[in-house]
ZAKOL-522580 format. One record per residue (C-alpha): y, x, z; residue in one letter. Coordinates in Angstrom, 1 decimal, m for minus. Last residue first. Layout:
REM ZAKOL-522580
ATOM	north	east	up	code
ATOM	Y	X	Z	a;
...
***
This chain:
REM ZAKOL-522580
ATOM	north	east	up	code
ATOM	m106.5	m18.6	65.3	x;
ATOM	m102.8	m20.2	65.0	x;
ATOM	m102.2	m18.9	68.6	x;
ATOM	m103.4	m17.1	71.3	x;
ATOM	m102.0	m17.0	74.3	x;
ATOM	m105.5	m17.4	76.6	x;
ATOM	m109.3	m15.7	76.4	x;
ATOM	m111.4	m17.2	78.9	x;
ATOM	m112.6	m19.4	76.4	x;
ATOM	m113.5	m17.0	74.1	x;
ATOM	m115.7	m15.6	76.5	x;
ATOM	m119.0	m16.1	74.3	x;
ATOM	m118.5	m16.2	70.7	x;
ATOM	m120.3	m14.0	68.4	x;
ATOM	m123.2	m13.8	71.2	x;
ATOM	m123.6	m17.1	72.3	x;
ATOM	m123.1	m17.6	68.0	x;
ATOM	m125.7	m15.8	67.0	x;
ATOM	m128.1	m16.8	70.0	x;
ATOM	m127.8	m20.6	68.7	x;
ATOM	m128.0	m19.6	65.1	x;
ATOM	m131.2	m17.7	66.3	x;
ATOM	m132.7	m20.6	68.4	x;
ATOM	m132.2	m22.9	65.7	x;
ATOM	m133.1	m21.2	63.1	x;
ATOM	m136.6	m20.0	64.5	x;
ATOM	m138.7	m23.3	65.9	x;
ATOM	m137.0	m26.0	62.9	x;
ATOM	m137.9	m23.3	60.3	x;
ATOM	m141.5	m23.4	61.7	x;
ATOM	m141.8	m26.6	61.7	x;
ATOM	m140.6	m27.4	58.4	x;
ATOM	m143.1	m24.6	56.5	x;
ATOM	m145.4	m26.5	58.9	x;
ATOM	m144.5	m30.0	57.2	x;
ATOM	m144.2	m28.2	53.7	x;
ATOM	m148.4	m27.1	53.5	x;
ATOM	m149.1	m30.3	55.2	x;
ATOM	m147.9	m32.2	52.2	x;
ATOM	m149.5	m29.7	50.5	x;
ATOM	m152.6	m30.0	51.5	x;
ATOM	m153.0	m33.9	51.8	x;
ATOM	m152.1	m33.7	48.0	x;
ATOM	m155.1	m31.5	46.8	x;
ATOM	m154.4	m28.0	46.3	x;
ATOM	m153.0	m27.0	43.0	x;
ATOM	m151.6	m23.8	44.4	x;
ATOM	m147.9	m24.1	42.7	x;
ATOM	m146.7	m27.1	44.4	x;
ATOM	m147.1	m25.1	48.3	x;
ATOM	m145.0	m22.6	46.1	x;
ATOM	m141.7	m24.6	45.9	x;
ATOM	m140.8	m25.4	50.1	x;
ATOM	m140.1	m21.7	50.7	x;
ATOM	m137.5	m21.8	48.1	x;
ATOM	m136.1	m24.8	50.7	x;
ATOM	m136.2	m22.8	53.7	x;
ATOM	m134.9	m19.6	52.4	x;
ATOM	m131.7	m21.6	51.5	x;
ATOM	m131.4	m23.2	55.2	x;
ATOM	m132.0	m19.3	56.6	x;
ATOM	m129.0	m18.0	54.2	x;
ATOM	m126.6	m20.7	55.2	x;
ATOM	m127.7	m20.6	59.2	x;
ATOM	m127.0	m16.9	59.0	x;
ATOM	m123.9	m17.2	57.5	x;
ATOM	m122.7	m19.6	59.8	x;
ATOM	m123.7	m17.6	62.6	x;
ATOM	m122.5	m14.3	62.0	x;
ATOM	m119.4	m14.7	61.0	x;
ATOM	m117.7	m11.8	60.8	x;
ATOM	m120.7	m9.6	59.7	x;
ATOM	m121.8	m6.6	59.9	x;
ATOM	m124.0	m6.1	63.1	x;
ATOM	m124.8	m9.8	64.1	x;
ATOM	m125.4	m10.4	60.4	x;
ATOM	m127.9	m7.5	59.9	x;
ATOM	m129.7	m9.3	63.7	x;
ATOM	m130.2	m12.1	62.0	x;
ATOM	m131.8	m10.7	58.8	x;
ATOM	m134.0	m8.8	60.6	x;
ATOM	m134.7	m12.2	63.0	x;
ATOM	m135.5	m14.3	60.0	x;
ATOM	m138.1	m11.1	58.6	x;
ATOM	m140.0	m11.1	62.1	x;
ATOM	m140.0	m15.3	61.0	x;
ATOM	m141.4	m14.5	57.9	x;
ATOM	m144.4	m11.9	59.4	x;
ATOM	m144.9	m14.3	62.7	x;
ATOM	m145.3	m17.4	60.1	x;
ATOM	m147.9	m15.4	58.0	x;
ATOM	m149.8	m14.7	60.9	x;
ATOM	m150.1	m17.7	62.8	x;
ATOM	m151.1	m19.7	59.5	x;
ATOM	m153.3	m17.2	58.7	x;
ATOM	m155.5	m17.3	62.5	x;
ATOM	m155.6	m20.7	61.2	x;
ATOM	m158.2	m20.1	58.7	x;
ATOM	m157.1	m20.9	54.9	x;
ATOM	m159.7	m23.1	53.3	x;
ATOM	m161.6	m21.0	50.0	x;
ATOM	m161.6	m21.5	46.8	x;
ATOM	m159.2	m18.9	46.2	x;
ATOM	m157.2	m20.6	43.2	x;
ATOM	m158.5	m24.0	44.7	x;
ATOM	m156.9	m23.6	47.9	x;
ATOM	m158.7	m25.5	50.9	x;
ATOM	m156.2	m26.7	53.4	x;
ATOM	m159.7	m28.9	54.6	x;
ATOM	m156.6	m32.0	55.7	x;
ATOM	m159.2	m34.5	58.0	x;
ATOM	m156.8	m35.4	61.0	x;
ATOM	m158.2	m32.4	62.8	x;
ATOM	m157.6	m30.2	60.2	x;
ATOM	m154.0	m31.6	60.5	x;
ATOM	m153.8	m31.0	64.3	x;
ATOM	m155.0	m27.5	63.8	x;
ATOM	m152.2	m27.1	61.8	x;
ATOM	m150.0	m28.8	64.0	x;
ATOM	m151.3	m25.9	66.5	x;
ATOM	m151.0	m22.9	64.5	x;
ATOM	m147.5	m23.4	63.5	x;
ATOM	m146.7	m24.7	67.0	x;
ATOM	m148.0	m21.1	68.5	x;
ATOM	m146.6	m19.1	65.5	x;
ATOM	m143.3	m20.1	66.1	x;
ATOM	m142.8	m20.0	69.6	x;
ATOM	m144.4	m16.5	69.2	x;
ATOM	m141.9	m15.9	67.2	x;
ATOM	m138.9	m17.7	69.3	x;
ATOM	m139.7	m15.1	71.9	x;
ATOM	m139.3	m12.4	69.6	x;
ATOM	m136.0	m13.7	68.0	x;
ATOM	m135.1	m14.0	71.5	x;
ATOM	m135.8	m10.6	72.4	x;
ATOM	m134.0	m9.0	69.2	x;
ATOM	m130.8	m11.1	69.6	x;
ATOM	m130.4	m9.8	73.0	x;
ATOM	m131.8	m5.9	71.7	x;
ATOM	m128.5	m5.9	69.2	x;
ATOM	m125.9	m7.6	72.0	x;
ATOM	m127.2	m4.4	74.1	x;
ATOM	m127.6	m2.5	71.3	x;
ATOM	m123.4	m2.7	70.2	x;
ATOM	m122.8	m0.4	68.0	x;
ATOM	m118.9	1.2	67.2	x;
ATOM	m118.8	2.2	63.7	x;
ATOM	m119.8	6.3	63.3	x;
ATOM	m117.2	8.3	61.4	x;
ATOM	m114.7	6.6	63.2	x;
ATOM	m112.3	3.9	61.8	x;
ATOM	m109.0	5.2	60.8	x;
ATOM	m105.7	3.6	62.8	x;
ATOM	m102.5	4.3	61.5	x;
ATOM	m99.7	3.8	63.7	x;
ATOM	m96.0	3.0	62.7	x;
ATOM	m93.3	5.3	63.8	x;
ATOM	m90.9	4.4	61.3	x;
ATOM	m91.0	8.2	59.5	x;
ATOM	m95.2	7.6	59.2	x;
ATOM	m98.1	8.2	61.2	x;
ATOM	m101.0	9.2	59.7	x;
ATOM	m100.9	13.1	61.3	x;
ATOM	m101.6	11.6	64.1	x;
ATOM	m104.6	10.0	63.2	x;
ATOM	m105.7	7.8	66.3	x;
ATOM	m109.2	8.5	67.2	x;
ATOM	m112.0	5.4	68.6	x;
ATOM	m115.1	5.8	70.9	x;
ATOM	m113.6	7.9	73.7	x;
ATOM	m111.3	5.2	74.4	x;
ATOM	m113.4	3.4	76.9	x;
ATOM	m114.6	6.8	79.0	x;
ATOM	m111.4	8.3	78.7	x;
ATOM	m109.0	10.4	76.1	x;
ATOM	m105.5	10.3	76.7	x;
ATOM	m103.6	7.9	74.9	x;
ATOM	m101.9	7.4	71.8	x;
ATOM	m98.5	5.9	70.5	x;
ATOM	m97.4	4.5	73.5	x;
ATOM	m96.2	0.6	73.7	x;
ATOM	m92.4	0.7	73.3	x;
ATOM	m90.4	m1.2	75.6	x;
ATOM	m87.9	m3.3	73.7	x;
ATOM	m87.0	m5.6	76.9	x;
ATOM	m90.4	m7.2	76.0	x;
ATOM	m92.3	m5.8	73.9	x;
ATOM	m93.0	m6.6	69.5	x;
ATOM	m95.9	m5.5	67.9	x;
ATOM	m96.2	m6.4	64.3	x;
ATOM	m100.2	m6.4	63.2	x;
ATOM	m101.6	m4.6	59.9	x;
ATOM	m104.9	m5.2	58.0	x;
ATOM	m106.4	m2.9	55.5	x;
ATOM	m109.1	m4.4	53.6	x;
ATOM	m112.8	m4.2	54.4	x;
ATOM	m113.1	m6.9	56.4	x;
ATOM	m114.0	m6.8	60.5	x;
ATOM	m110.8	m4.9	61.6	x;
ATOM	m111.2	m4.6	65.1	x;
ATOM	m108.6	m4.8	68.0	x;
ATOM	m110.5	m3.3	71.3	x;
ATOM	m111.0	m4.1	75.1	x;
ATOM	m109.5	m7.8	75.3	x;
ATOM	m109.9	m8.9	79.3	x;
ATOM	m107.9	m12.0	78.8	x;
ATOM	m105.0	m11.1	81.4	x;
ATOM	m102.3	m9.3	78.7	x;
ATOM	m103.8	m9.9	75.7	x;
ATOM	m101.3	m11.5	73.3	x;
ATOM	m101.6	m13.3	70.7	x;
ATOM	m100.2	m14.4	67.2	x;
ATOM	m102.1	m15.7	64.1	x;
ATOM	m99.8	m15.1	61.3	x;
ATOM	m102.5	m13.9	59.0	x;
ATOM	m105.7	m14.6	60.3	x;
ATOM	m107.6	m14.0	64.2	x;
ATOM	m110.9	m13.3	63.9	x;
ATOM	m112.3	m15.0	67.3	x;
ATOM	m114.7	m12.5	70.0	x;
ATOM	m117.5	m9.8	69.5	x;
ATOM	m119.3	m9.0	72.3	x;
ATOM	m118.8	m5.1	73.8	x;
ATOM	m118.9	m6.6	77.3	x;
ATOM	m114.8	m6.9	77.8	x;
ATOM	m114.3	m8.7	74.1	x;
ATOM	m113.8	m7.2	71.2	x;
ATOM	m111.2	m9.2	69.2	x;
ATOM	m111.0	m9.3	65.3	x;
ATOM	m108.1	m8.9	63.3	x;
ATOM	m107.7	m9.8	59.4	x;
ATOM	m105.6	m9.1	56.6	x;
ATOM	m101.9	m8.5	57.1	x;
ATOM	m99.5	m9.9	59.1	x;
ATOM	m101.3	m10.5	62.0	x;
ATOM	m98.4	m11.0	65.2	x;
ATOM	m98.4	m9.3	68.4	x;
ATOM	m97.0	m9.1	71.7	x;
ATOM	m96.8	m7.2	73.9	x;
ATOM	m95.7	m7.1	77.7	x;
ATOM	m99.0	m5.8	79.3	x;
ATOM	m99.8	m4.4	76.2	x;
ATOM	m99.5	m0.8	77.4	x;
ATOM	m101.3	m1.2	80.9	x;
ATOM	m104.0	m2.9	79.4	x;
ATOM	m105.5	0.2	77.1	x;
ATOM	m107.0	m2.2	74.0	x;
ATOM	m109.1	0.3	71.9	x;
ATOM	m108.2	0.7	68.4	x;
ATOM	m111.5	m0.8	66.1	x;
ATOM	m111.0	0.5	62.6	x;
ATOM	m114.0	m1.3	59.5	x;
ATOM	m111.4	m1.6	57.0	x;
ATOM	m108.1	0.4	58.0	x;
ATOM	m106.3	m1.3	61.0	x;
ATOM	m102.2	m0.2	60.7	x;
ATOM	m100.6	m1.0	64.1	x;
ATOM	m96.7	m2.0	63.4	x;
ATOM	m94.0	m1.2	66.0	x;
ATOM	m91.2	m3.4	67.4	x;
***
């Protein structure tokens, strides 16, 4: 029986041959599975048992700051080698041989540059750009419809009506901010979709306050509130769905996980 210790942010590549008959149990902290395409899989908490044979999992990660440990048992007492020769898959991690204690436990440290997944981030950014364009079109069309129904969008403090291109510009700006927030959660959060959803809903609620402060007429206030909700209805589901797919894609292909 061996103990694999993952310090905060550490990543250790999985060599399939070494895990063929191995069964692991998380005894401390949390361990996240990194799937074969670089996407992040489920996060296993304490007492979660798993085996990796045939799953395609390519690495184990510690998504938190606290040290995580995994007890590893192998059939017939066969041991998992302490280190493996560098390969294109294992170049992104290193095992500190000097940190091995007398019991033969292995301690993995995070590399100076943490593993990045540019393909996942680019995919999310691409979805974000498309959603931003859709939100800009939707709010502009909704504003044009409201104006056709008699809403003047006049702001008393400025003395001028908001032009239609102004709705597209404002929607585009705040939509890009939302995309950046989603990218940050995908990069640094173990639960990006849930965290983004809560944050986006909170920010949307806050954005409903300014229309009441401009002292516009009732029709304009209602229309502005509606435009905020139109943009949110386009952006939030699109980004949340994309985050969920990128964080959990391939989980259905992982077998042999209990207590997750």
